Structure formats: C-alpha cells, structure tokens
C-alpha positions as CSV (number, residue, x, y, z in Angstrom):
1,X,159.4,151.0,102.0
2,X,155.7,149.9,102.3
3,X,153.8,147.7,100.1
4,X,151.8,150.3,98.3
5,X,154.6,152.0,97.6
6,X,156.3,149.3,96.0
7,X,153.1,148.4,94.4
8,X,152.6,151.5,92.4
9,X,156.0,151.0,91.5
10,X,155.9,147.8,89.6
11,X,152.4,149.6,88.3
12,X,154.4,152.6,86.7
13,X,156.9,150.7,85.3
14,X,154.7,147.6,83.5
15,X,153.1,150.8,82.2
16,X,156.4,152.4,80.9
17,X,157.8,149.2,79.4
18,X,154.3,148.7,77.7
19,X,154.6,151.6,76.5
20,X,158.2,152.3,75.6
21,X,159.6,149.2,75.8
22,X,162.3,148.1,78.4
23,X,165.2,149.8,76.9
24,X,163.8,153.2,76.2
25,X,161.2,152.4,79.5
26,X,165.0,152.4,81.1
27,X,166.9,154.9,79.7
28,X,163.3,157.5,80.4
29,X,164.6,156.9,84.0
30,X,168.6,156.9,83.7
31,X,167.2,160.7,82.1
32,X,164.8,161.8,84.7
33,X,167.3,160.9,87.5
34,X,170.0,162.6,85.5
35,X,168.7,165.3,85.0
36,X,167.2,166.3,88.4
37,X,163.9,165.9,86.8
38,X,160.9,168.8,88.4
39,X,157.9,166.9,87.1
40,X,155.8,169.8,88.3
41,X,157.9,172.1,86.6
42,X,157.6,170.0,83.1
43,X,153.6,170.6,83.4
44,X,153.9,173.7,84.8
45,X,155.5,174.7,81.0
46,X,152.8,172.2,79.1
47,X,149.9,173.5,80.6
48,X,150.9,177.4,79.6
49,X,151.6,176.3,75.9
50,X,147.9,175.7,75.8
51,X,145.6,177.8,74.7
52,X,142.0,178.2,76.4
53,X,139.5,176.0,77.0
54,X,142.1,173.2,75.5
55,X,142.1,171.4,78.7
56,X,139.0,170.8,78.6
57,X,138.3,169.6,75.5
58,X,141.3,166.9,75.8
59,X,139.0,166.1,79.3
60,X,136.3,165.0,77.6
61,X,137.6,163.8,74.4
62,X,139.8,160.9,77.0
63,X,136.7,160.4,78.9
64,X,134.1,159.2,76.2
65,X,137.6,157.7,75.3
66,X,137.8,156.0,78.8
67,X,134.1,155.9,80.8
68,X,134.5,155.0,84.5
69,X,134.3,152.0,85.0
70,X,134.8,151.5,89.2
71,X,132.2,151.8,92.0
72,X,132.8,154.8,93.8
73,X,130.4,156.4,95.6
74,X,129.5,159.7,96.7
75,X,130.1,161.0,100.0
C-alpha cells in the first residue's frame, strides 16, 4: 500500500470513529464488507430520490456552513 492510501484509510477511520464511535464504526465496516456494498449504486438510488433543485440547495447550505479556506489556485 502506498503512503497516500494508508493516510486516506487513517483519515477515513478517524472520521468514522469520531462520528460513530469505535464499536459502531467497526460494525459499519463489517456490514460494508459482508454485503458487498456497492457505493455507486447506493449513491445513485439516493440522488434519484431527490426532487429537482434539492441537490443544489444542499450544496449551497453546505458551502455556507463549511466555507472553503484552502489555498487553491485557478489553472
């Protein structure tokens, strides 16, 4: 595994354990593995249930609460 992959996995586990706690994070991972979870299919079903404009509305709300503070430059 590359160091980027390991770093990403560590960050992901930190997010899961902060949000769910250690036990629920482990249970979540177990379900994902056991059920052969297809994230793309799940997301497609989630977005298909949205009414027109709902996604944009959610993005705008998120951007207000989580403003970009990085230092990206336009190419």
